[in-house]
N, C-alpha and C positions, 0 to 999 in steps of 0.2 A: 345142840346138836342140829345139824343142817338134815334137810330131806335129801333122798337118794338121788333125786334128779335135781339139778339147779335150775331154776327158773328165772329168769331175767326180766320178763314182761308178761303181763296177763292182760288178755283181749277178751271182750264180751260181746257178742253179736246180739243185737235187740231183736231181730226177725227170728220168728220161730222156726224150728227144724224137726222133721221127721225123725223120731227117735227108734225106729225100726231098723235103720242102715248101721253097717258096722264101722270098722276103721277107714276102708276105702271111700265110703259115702262121707264120712265125717271129714276126711283129709281133701275130698273136692269140693266140699262146702267150704272149708278154710281157704282153700286157694282161691275160690270164687268170690268170697266175701272180703278177705283180707289180702288177696295178691299172690300171696305166698305162705308156705309154712315154714317160719324161721327157727333155727336152732334155739333151744333153751328158751321158747315162748310157749305159753299155754293159751288156748282157744276155747272159749265158753259158749255153749249153746243151750237153751231150753227150748221144750215143747210149748204148744200153745197155750195149754193151761198152766205152765209155768211150776207144774210139779214133779218134773224130770229135768234133769241137766245131763249133758255130756261134756267132758273136758278132754280135747285132744292135746297132748304135749309132744313136741318134737325134742329128743334127748340129744340131738346132734349125730345120731346114727339112723334112728328110726323113729317110729311113733308110737305113743301109747295111748290108749283110749279108756277112760274111766266114765262110769255112769253112776247116778245118785238119783234115787226116787224118794219123795216125801210121801210117808203114808197119810199125814193129816197137815192140810195147809198148803202153801206154795211159796217159791223162791220170791224174793222181791226183785222183780225182774222190770227194767224200764220199758216203756212202750214206744218211744220215738228214738229217731236216730238211726245210724246204721251200726257203730262200733263205739266201743268206749274201752279206754285203758282203765285197770284196775290196779291199786296197790295191794301188797300183801295182806294186809290187814283189812282191806275192803273184801278182798277173796275169802278169807277166813270168816267174816261177817255173813257174806253172801250164801256160804256152804251151809251155815248154821240156820239161815231163814231171817237172819237179823237185818235191820234197815241199814245196809252197807253204805248208802249214799250219804249218811250222816258222819261217817268216819273220814278224819283227816281234815283238810281246809274246809270242807262244807260244814262241819260240825262245831268249828270255830266260834264262840261267843265274843263279839266285839264291842256291843252296845248293851248298857243295862237300862 
């Protein structure tokens, strides 16, 4: 079963975002950081403590904004760089608070 909104690409911004704003503030941040909000792309932002995350998704008609807050712990969020592209498996791990950087090519063991 596929999700309700098809997502072709997932982008993560490493700079923290103020979580008090709504969809207009998040959309403005996406345009500022990524240059544009593209249809069927998801854009992820975290606050400074990395215990809150917002995801803005452009569905081709409008935008959806979702928020997630961890009661304990924090998201594994990179500290450097501007933006990163994530795979679906990396997104799934990130939302659960797992070390998403180890999923995919980075987690391949080549030498014993």
